[in-house]
Every structure is written in structure tokens, then in C-alpha cells.
N, C-alpha and C positions, 0 to 999 in steps of 0.2 A: 791332490794327486796329479803328478806331472803326466802329460800326454807323451806316449812313446812315438818314435819316428814313424813306425808302421801305422799307428793310429792316425797320426797327422796326415800321412800320405793318403790313407783311405778317405779321411774326411775331405781333404782337398780334391780328390778325384770325384767324389760324390757331389761336391759343391760346384764343380766346373759346369758350364753350360754344355748340353748334349744336343746333337742334331738327330732328328728323325729323318731318315733318307729312304726314299722309294726308288727302286731300280727298275729298269725296263725289263719286260718279259714278253715272249712271243705269244702268250696265251690270252691275256685279258683284252677285251675290247676297250677302246678309248672312252666310249660312253660309260662303261662300267667303272673304269678307274675314276672318271670325273665324279660319278655318283658316290663312290666310296669316300673320296676326299670331302665331299659335301657332308656326308653323314658323320664321318669320324671327327673332322675338324670344324664343322659348321661353316665351311667356306661358301661364299657366293658361287654361283655357277661360273661366272667369269674368272674368279680367282682359281677355282678348281680346274677349269680348262687350261689356264696358263701353266699350272703345275703339271698337268697331264701332258701338255705339249713339250714341256721341258724334259720330262721323263722320256717321251717318245723320241725327241730329236737329240738330246744330249746324254741319254742313258740313265739319268738320275735327277732327282730334285730333292732339295731340303725343304721339307714341309713344315717343320716346327723346330724351335730351339728353346731349351729351358732345362728345368731340373731333371735329373736322371730318372727318378722314380716315375714321373709323369711321362717322360719320353719312352720308357720301357712299356708303359701301359699302352701308349699309342702304337708302338711296334706290334704288340700282341694283338691289338684290335685289327691292324692292317693284315697281319698273318691270318686272322679269322676270316678275312675277305679274300684270302689266297693271293695277296700281293707280296712281292719280294721287298721287304723293308728291313733296314738295319739301323743300328745306333752307333753314332761316332762322336768323339769329343769335338766340340766346336772350337774353332780357332779364336783366340782372344784378340 
């Protein structure tokens, strides 16, 4: 059975790499954000702090890139910790 154009576009969109992005907010403490990055992504303290500082100074940080389904799960986990996180298509 031949794949329709809509099915092909959907499969291609799902196959693209996706970024998990955290955005700056005026509510959460830097130490809290660092701890969340360690828990959710298993990052070392140094790596988590680098991402936290990038969020603080640049307004956002790409924390992870990969398959859409896993990226969506990471975004949900971050929302559970009350962080502002989004999903975006990664540039190839």
C-alpha cells in the first residue's frame, strides 16, 4: 500500500530531531532550576549550572535534542516542576 503525502509529512515531522527548550521565568530560584536539570536529565551539577546560567542570561537553553516522543516526555516532566519548557523542531 502506497503512503499518502499527508502520512509521509507526518512521519517526516515525527522523525525530525526536536529540542527541549527551557525559558527564563521570574519565579524559580537558580538553585531549584539546577536541581531540576540534574533530576530530569541526569546532568552533573556543573552541566546543570551551565544550562541554568544560559537560561538566566540568554532567556532560554536547549537542554536536549532527539526523538519527538521522548522530547515531549521531558517537557511534561519539566512542567511538573513548574518550569516553562517548550518543544521546537531542531535545525538540521
